[in-house]
C-alpha positions, 0 to 999 in steps of 0.5 A, spaced: 892 476 125 892 471 130 895 464 128 888 461 129 885 466 125 890 464 119 889 457 120 881 458 119 882 462 113 887 457 110 882 452 111 876 456 108 880 458 102 882 451 101 875 448 102 872 454 097 877 452 091 876 445 092 868 446 092 869 450 085 874 445 082 869 439 083 862 443 082 861 442 075 863 434 075 858 429 073 853 427 068 852 420 070 849 418 077 855 415 080 859 421 077 854 426 081 855 422 087 862 422 087 863 429 086 857 431 091 861 427 096 867 431 094 864 438 095 860 436 101 866 433 104 870 440 103 864 444 105 863 440 111 871 441 113 871 448 112 864 449 116 867 445 122 874 449 121 870 455 121 866 454 127 871 450 131 869 443 130 872 437 128 874 438 121 874 430 120 867 429 122 865 435 118 868 432 112 865 425 113 858 428 115 859 433 109 861 427 104 855 423 106 850 428 105 853 431 098 854 423 096 846 422 097 844 429 094 848 427 088 846 420 087 838 423 088 839 428 083 838 427 075 842 430 069 836 435 068 836 437 075 842 440 075 844 444 069 850 448 070 851 450 062 845 455 063 
């Protein structure tokens, strides 16, 4: 396996574990916005790493989208208990 492939795989695994760790967080609007930002940043960074893009830029864009999505949802929209 090439060194670049190992780095990309490591970045994707890190993003996956971070996403799983943050996926169930948040009952209030602020908590959902914060956890959405974390999940979005992790996914954005992972996607950028996988496609050869700028990881920091991917994290910022993903974090913004995740925060907006988390803030726009309410407790009844996302039910992780079922």
